[in-house]
N, C-alpha and C positions, 0 to 999 in steps of 0.2 A: 674689397668689393670695388676698388677703383681700377680702371682699365689700363691697358698696357701703354698706349700712346696718348699724347695730347696734341692732336693735329686737327686742322680744319678739314672740311669736305673737299673734294677735288675742285680745281680751279674751273671757272666758268669757260664755256666753249665759244661764247660770243666775243666779237672784237672789243666791245665795250668792257666786258668783264675781264678780258685779257689785259686791259690797261690798268686794272686795279693794282694797288701796291702788293708786291710779292709777300709782304709780311703776313698777309691773311692766309697764306698757304701753310704757315708753320704754327708756331705756338699761339694758343688762344688764352689770353689772360682772363677773359670773361668766364671761360669754363673752369679755370683754376679757382676763380672767385666763387663760382657756383659750388664747386667741391667744398670750399671752406664753409659756405652756408649749410650745405647738407650735413657735413660731419659735425658741425657745431650744434645744430639743433638736435641731432641724434644723441650726442653726448650729454647735453644739458637735460634732455628729456629723461635719459636713463639715470642721470644724477638726481632726479626728483624735482627739478625746477618747476613749480606749479604753473607758471605762465606759458609753458610750452607743452601742454598736455598732448598735443598731436605731433610731437617731435619725431615720431616714428616715420613720418612721411619723408624724412631725409633719405631713407633707403630708396624711395621711389624716384627722388631726384637723381640719385646715383644710377639707377637702372636706365633712365633716359639718356643721361650723359654717356654711359657705357655703350649703349646701343648706337649712339651717334658716332662716337669716336672709332669704335671697332669696325662698324659697317663702312664708314668713310675710308678707313685705312685699306680694307679689303677691296673696295671698289677702285681705289687709286692704283693698287697693285694690278688689278684686272685690266684697267685701262692702259697701263704702261706695257704690260707683258702679254696680255691676253690669257693669263692663267693666274692661279692662286697657289702658293706653296703652303700646304697645310703643315709641313714639317717646320718651316720657318715661323709660321704663325704660333704654333704651340710652343716652340722654343722660346719665343719672346714672352709669351704669357708665363711660361715656367720661370724665367729669370725675373720677371716683374713681381710675381706673386709669392712664389714658394719660399724664398729665403726668409723674408720677414714673417710669413705665416708659420713656417716651421719653428722658427725661433720663439715666437709667442706661444705656440702650443706647448713646446717643451718646457719653457719657463713657467707657464701656467700649471702644468702637471707637477713641476718641482715645488712650487709655492703651495699648491693644494695639498701635496704630501705633508707639508709642514703644518698647515693651519686647519685644514678641513677634516671632518670626520672620515675615518678610513672607509666606511661603507659608501660614502658619497664619492670618494676618490675613485672607487672601482667603476662607478658609473661615468665619471669624467674620463677615465682611461678609455672607455668604450666610445665616448664622444670624440676623443682625440683620434681614435682609429677611424671613426666615421669621417672626420675632416679630410683624411688622406685620399678618399675617393669621392669627395664632394657629395655626401649624402645627408648632411646635417638637417636640411630642410625637411626631408621625408622622415627622419627620426623624430623630429619635433611634431610633425603633423600626426604621426601615428600615436605618439604619447599624448597629444592634445585631445584625441578622440577616444583614448582608453581611460575610462573614468577612474579606475582604481590606480592608474599610474599618473594621472594628470596633476596630482598634488605634489609631485616631486619638486625639490628645490631647484631654482634656475641653475643651469650649468654655466660655468664661466666661459664655455666655448660655444654656447648656443648661437652667438651672433654670427658664426660662420655660415649660418643658413643662407644669408644673402649672397655670399660668395659662391655657395653651392648653386644657387639659382642661376647666377651669371655663367658659371662654367658649364652647367647643363645646357644652357642656351647656346653657348659657343662650342658645344660638342657637335651639334648638328647644323648650326647656321653656316659656318664656313664650308662644310661639306655640301650643303644645299646650294651655296653660291658656286662651288666648283661644278656641280651638276648643271646649273643654269648656264654657266659659262660654256660648258661643252655643248649643251643643247643649242645655244645661240652663238656658236663659234663663228658662223658666217654672217652674223649681224653686226651692225655698227655699235659703238659704245652706247649711244643714246638708246638704241633698241634693247640692248642688254639691261640698261638701267630701268627701262619701262617694265621689262619682265620681272626684275627684282622688286620693283615697286608693287606690282600686282600681287606677288607672293606675300610681301610684307603687309599689304592692306588686308588680304584675306586672313593672314595670321592675327592681325589686330582684331578683326571682327570676331573671329572664333574665340580667341583668348579672352577678350573683354566680356563676351557673352558668358563664357564659363566662369569668369570672375564674379560677375553679377549673380549668376545662378548659385554658385557654390558658397558665396558669402552668406546667403540666406539659408543654406542647407547645412554646411559644416565649416565654421569659421577657421579652424586650424588648417584644413586642407586648402581653403581659399587663401589664407595668409601666406603659407609656406610653399605652395605648389608652383612648379615651373609653368604649368598649363594656365594658371591664373595671373601670372606675372610676365609672361613672355610678351604680351602686347606692349608693355612699357618699354622694353628693350627694342621691340620692333618699331615703336613710335620714333625713337631716336634714329633708327635706320632710315625711316621715311624722310626725316629732316636731312640726313646726310645725302640722300639721293636728290633731294630738291635744292641742295645748297647752291649749285651754280645759278639757278634762277633767283634765289633769295638775295644774291649780292646786288640786285637791282633796286632793293627797297630804298625809299627816300628817308632822309634823316628824321622827319617827324614821326613816320611810321616805326622806325627803329627805336626811337626813344619811348614812344607810347607802348610798343610791344614789350620792351625790356622792363619798364616800370609795372606794367600790368602783370607780367610774368612773375616778377619779384614779389608783387603784392599778393598774387595767388599762392605762392609758396608760403609767405608769411601768414596769410589768413588761415590756410589749412593747418599750419603748425600751431597756431594760437587757438583756433576755434574747434578743431577736432579734439576728441577725447578718446579714452580707451573704450567708451561706450559706443563710439561711432562704428557702424557696420563697415568693416574694411577688409579687403580693398574695395570690391564692388564698385558702385557708381562713384563713391567718395574718392577713389584713387585717381579719377579723371582730372580733378582740379590740380593737384601738385604735378602730375605728369604733363598735362597740357601747358601749365604755367612754366615748367622747366623747358619745354619745347619752344615756347615763345621767347625765352631769354636766349636760347641757343640760336634761334632764327635771327634775332636782332644782331647777334654777334657775327653772323655770316657777312653782314655789310660793314659793321663797325665793332670790332672786338675790344676796342680800347675804352671800356666802361670805367669812368673815374672811381666809382665805388668798388666794383668788383676787381678792378685792377690795382688797387692800392697795395702797398707793401705788406701790411699785416694779413690781408686776405690771400695774397699770393703765397705767403709763407705757410699759412694754415692749409691752403689748398694743396701745396706740395707735400705736406705731412698727413694729408687726409687718410690715406690708406693705413699708414702705421698707427695713427691716432685711433682710427676705428678698431684696429686689431687689439690695441692695448686697453682701451677705456673700459670695456665690459669686464674682462678678468679682474681689473683693479677694483671696480665698483662691487663686484660679487665677493671677492676674497677679502676686501678691506674690512667689512664688519666682523669677520671671523677673527681678524687680528686685533681690531680696535674696539670691538663691541658695537652696539647699535649706533648708527650715525644719523645726523640730521641733514637737512638740505645743504647747508653751507659746508658741512664736512664732505658731503657727496661731491659738491662742486670742487672742493679742494683736492679730492682724490682724482677727479677728472683732470685737474691741472697737473697732478703728478703723472698721470698717464700720458699727457702731452710731452712732458720731459722725456719719458721713456721712448716716445715716438721720435723725438729729435735724435736721441742717441742711436736708435735702431736705424733710422733713415740714413744718418751720416756714416755710421760705422759698419753697417751691414747691407742695407737695401741698395743704396746708390753704388757702392763699390762693386758689388756682385753684378748688378744689372748692367753696369758699364764696363765690366771686365772684358778686355779685348780677346783673351783666350777663349772665353765662353761665347761671346757674341759672334765670333768669326766662324763658329762651327755649330749649326743647329743641332746636330746629333749629340755633340758634346754637351750642349746646354740642356737638352732633354735628358741625357743620362745623369747630369748633375741634379736636375729636378727630381728624377726618379729616385736617386740615392737619398735625397732629403726626405721624400715621402716614405721611403722604405725605412729610414731611420726613425721617423716619428711613429710609424706603425709598429716597429719592433719594440720601441720603448713603451708604447701603450699596452702591448701584450705582456711585457715584462712587469709593468707597474703593479698589478695585483699581488704578485709574488713577493714584493718587497715592502708591502704595507705593514704597519704595526698590527699586532695580533688583535683580533676582535672576539676572542673567546676569553671567558673569565677564569678566575682561579679560586673563587670562593665556593663554599658549600652551602646547600640549601635543602630544605625539606622537600621531598617529592610531593608536589601538590596533589597529584591524582590519588596517591595513596592516602593522604590525609583526609580526602573527601570521599573515600570509598564507602564509608558508612553513611547511608542515605539519611538516616534519622538525625545524625549529628553534622551533616555536610555544611549547612549554613553557618552554624556556630564555629566549626573548625575553620571555615574560610575566613570569617571575620577575624579570628585570632591570627591566622596566617597573614592577612593584610596588615594588621597592626605590627607584626614582627617585620614584615617585608618593608614597610615604610621607613624603618629605622636602619635598614641594611644599606651599606655603601658599596659592597663588592658584588660584581656580576658572578653568579654561580657558574661553575664549570659545566654543569649538566643542564644549562639553559635550553628550554624547548619553546619555540623553535630557536635556532641560533640566529644571530642578527643577520648573517649572510643569507639565510633561508627564509627570513620572516616575510618578505614581500610575496613569496609563493605560498605562504601558509593561509590559504583562503578556502572557502567551501567549494566543492567540486561542481556546483551549479554553473560556475563561470566557464570551466573547461567543457562542460556538457552543453553549453550554448543555451542555458535556460534563463539567462538574463538578457533581454532584448537590447540591441544597440540603440544609440540615441534617436535615429530616424525611424525606428520601427514602432508601429502602433499596435501590432497584434500580440496577444499573449502567447508565450512559447508553450507548446503542448506536444506530447504529454511530458510533463516534468514531475513524475511521481517517484517518491523514495519511500524508505521504510518498508512496510509490508504492502506491496503494490496491489495485492488481491484482497486486502482487508475491506470490510464493509464500512468501517468508521474512518472518516477522512478529516485530517487536520490541514489547514491552509496557512502558508506563510505569505503575507502580503506586505509590500512596501518597497523602499529604495534599498540602497546598499547597507544602510544601518538596520534594515530588517534582514538583509542577506547575510550579515555577519552572525546572525543567530542560527543560520541553517545547520552548521555542524552539531550544535546542541539539539536542535529539533530532530535532525535525522537520527541521532542516538536515542532520543526519547521515543520517536515513532517506531523504531526497530524493536525497542524493548517492550513497548506497550502494544505492539502489533496493530499499529495504525498505518493508514496510508497518508503520506505527506505530499501535498501538492504545493509546488513552489510557484508563486506569482509575484515576481519582483522585477523592477526596472530601475537601474542605478540612476541616481539624481532625481527620481520622480517620487515625490511623497505620496503616501496613500490618502492624505487629507485632501479635501476638495478645494484646492487653491492652485492658482497658476503661478509658476515660478520662472525665473530666468536661469538658464544654464550658461555659465561663463564661457564654456567651450563653443557655444553656438551664438552667444552674444545677441540673443533675442528671446522673446517669450517661448517657453518650452511647450508649444502646442501639442507636440507628439505625446507628451506626458498626459495631457488632459484626455486625448483620444484613447491612449492605452488604458488609463484608469477606468474609463467608461466600459471598455471591453473587459477589463479585469473584473469589475463588479458583476457583469452579466455572466461571465464564466464561473465565478465563485458560486453564484446562485444556482447554476446548473449542477454543481457538484454536491449540493445539499450537505455541506460539511457539519461535523459535530462541533468543531471549534475553528475559529479564524484568529490567528496570531498576527498582529500587525505592529509595526514600529517604523519610525522614520527619523532622519536627521532633523534636529530641532533648531538648526542655525540658519535655515533657508529664509529668504525674505519673500513674502507674498506680494504679488503685483496688484495694482488698482485697489489699494487699501485706503479707506476713508478715515478709520480710527487707528488704534495702536496695532502693532504686529501681534501682540499677545491676544487681543480680542479677536483679531482676524483668524489666527490659527486655532483658537479655542472653538470658534464658530465652524471652521472648516473641518476640524476633527469630530465635532458633534454631528455634523451632516454625514460624514463618512461612517461613523459608528451606527447611526440610525439606519443607513442603507444596508450595512453588513448584518445588522441584527435581523433583517428580513431573511437572511440566508442561514444563519446559525449563531451560536454564542461567540462572543468576541473577547479576546484577551489583548489588552494594549500594553506594550512594554515601553516605558518612558526611555528617552534617549540615553545612551551611555555617556560616561565622562569623556571629555576631550583632552588629550595631552597638549603640551605646549610645543608643537612641532613634530617632525618625523621621529618616532621613537627608536626604530632600529639604528638610525644614523646617530642619534643622541647617545644611545647606549654604547655604540662602537667607539664613541669619543670620550666616554666616561666609564671605562672598565673598572676603575678603582674608586670612583665616586659617583655611582649611578643615581644616588638620591638627587643629584643635580637635575635629573630628567623628570622627577616627580613634579606634580602640579598641585597648587592650592585647590582645595575642594570646591569652593565657591566659583573660582575662575574656570574650573574644569566643566562646570555645568552651565556656564553662560548666563543667559537671562533667566534667573530663578522665578521671576514673576510669570514669564511666559510658560515656563515648565509647569508651574503649579496650575495655571489657568487651563492648559491643555489637559492635564491629568484630571482636573475636576470636570471639565466638559465631557471627557470620555466616560468617566464614571457616572455622571448624571444621565448620559445617553444609554447606559446599560452595559458598558464594558467592565470587565475585571481589569483593574490597573495594577501592573507589576512594576515596581521601582527597583532597578538593579544597582542603585547607588551604593548600598551596603555591601554589594559583592565586588566593589571596585575601590572603595575609598574608606579611610578612617574619618573621624569628625573633622580632621584638619587637611589631610592631603590624599592624593590618589597616586599610589606607586605604579610604576610602569612594569615592574616585575613582582609577581606574587609567587612566593616559594621559588620554584625553578621554572616558572612559566612566564614568558614574555606576553604581556597583556595585549599589545597592539602590533599590527603588521605594517602600519604606516602612521599617518598623523591623526587618525580618528577611528579606524576600523579595528575591531577585535580580531586577534589572531584566531585561527580555527582551533588551535590547541586550547586557548583560554575559553573559547565558546563551549567546547566539549567539557572542559573542567567544571563549568557551572551547570552542566546538564542535570545532575541529580537534584539541585536546588530548584531549577526552573521546572523540572518535571512535577514536583510537589505542587507548585502554583498552577500549572496548566491542568493537572488532574482535577484540582479543586474547581477551576474555572469551567471545565467541561461537564461538571455534574449538573 
């Protein structure tokens, strides 16, 4: 994410400025020091150092630096020759960025192949492919707004998102400068700069407004989108345009600006947290603070602190260190086990050593290679070859992964439960047997590779509203759609994973099934926070109100409801257990006005992503099982909610015996994979328990 050159803005055009020392036209030690600060706070933040909870703002520092350096370089070329060579520009970027980036991506894939679950490596191979066309930011934005996919483990390549933002900006910015240069070809350099300044200021205004708006609407798109980050790069460009005038600043103003800027960067790194709505308004502090430090350096770049040898050394290594630190921190725990903060800092130090080796043995030699530098087409061809090699390896990677299919044998679970009268007893016996099994069965359903797609069809049918939607999706009827008797499914995704079972029951019983679900939105009358939005989930409250009214209009015979029991309610004066018990009591009381209510207590939670765990433990799958008490979380809250629902008139159904023994909860029952991710039932398992659930619901509807 570090830019190609480290040069100042163009020299001043006034006689006084022309007499300034020529050194200011070249290397900027203050910017090298700024790079050192930016990469250090990012790395220490990712290593888990608690005093730098806002260390993510280091990326914003890089954006402003990058905008300043690249815009300054392009303007100087325009002033010298009256034109900009896009071929030369992209050739230089290719030589600067691709050798180290390609090496890190390939090395990361190789290490992941050795240490990470095969199923996760498949996803990482896709990430590697995404890095070759600078699309990681949008991959992360899409995943962050997909609730069922948002729980995936962090990718060791996801930090490439910031490089993607920069390259997307530089895909159109030089071209726009070329267009402006042609439009203003009969104008003076100063007039051309004013035209560029106007464009940048307009871009800052639009992009910053979008950033503020989208931060409150969709945090992932705000954080990763080029449209919400472009203003920071443009801000650096504005400073580059103003650089000739900024050389006139007096020493007191320079010192004050530099210290205020460094203080702003430090304050945002220390005071911001992951709960800070970001970027939005909050990004203005680190971005403007960085601009102040750069402005001060336009007059005097010889800052004693920023220019000291350690800062210069780290600044020079900032790009390589940034590339290496995240893969090391992500892969490290798989090789070493859980790590604490000090071990995380130690791994960060190891990544710095890798950065030194990469910079000296690969990055610098190739960037300065005369054969490549002398011919832009040759340099671009070399960069294309590197990207093509990474893309080819990423496409090949899935075919050379260890097998993810088992060799063991297991009872066909569906057949064992076919006798409805004995279904529950047979399932309990099957769970006991499965909890002692270590080998993944060859006839596993779904396979670990297909597990993520083993969900109810309500999602493909568009019956689960997106985060920002507040209306109930209609009509979402299943089963016998013409039946007079209606059953309603209400709740979040932990209600949604019961849909395959309910659809099977409704079809068999000749009921109409109405689906009223919204992922991450509990049916209980409580306001929650959705991490992907980083604010109170007010859309959930509005949707729930509409859902209650809609359900009442259906006049259902039975309302089946359930929700994730791990959410935290906001604005709670007492305990979470009491708050949720009260919230569920109010919900059941409202639903009872529409029909009879069956409340299904939450399902057991595994210890992480189950398909990934199983793919990594083909011969010792019991390692993926979880202790029963841990799987159900806060047992006091669980009991309080069940009692409140029962006291309010609901029939309470506890599925714990359908998933766990007295001691543990196996992730495979018979030949069925219980979960499709880290908490949701697979559609196959949901249908498996349909005969048992049918007995309970038939009784509840009487």
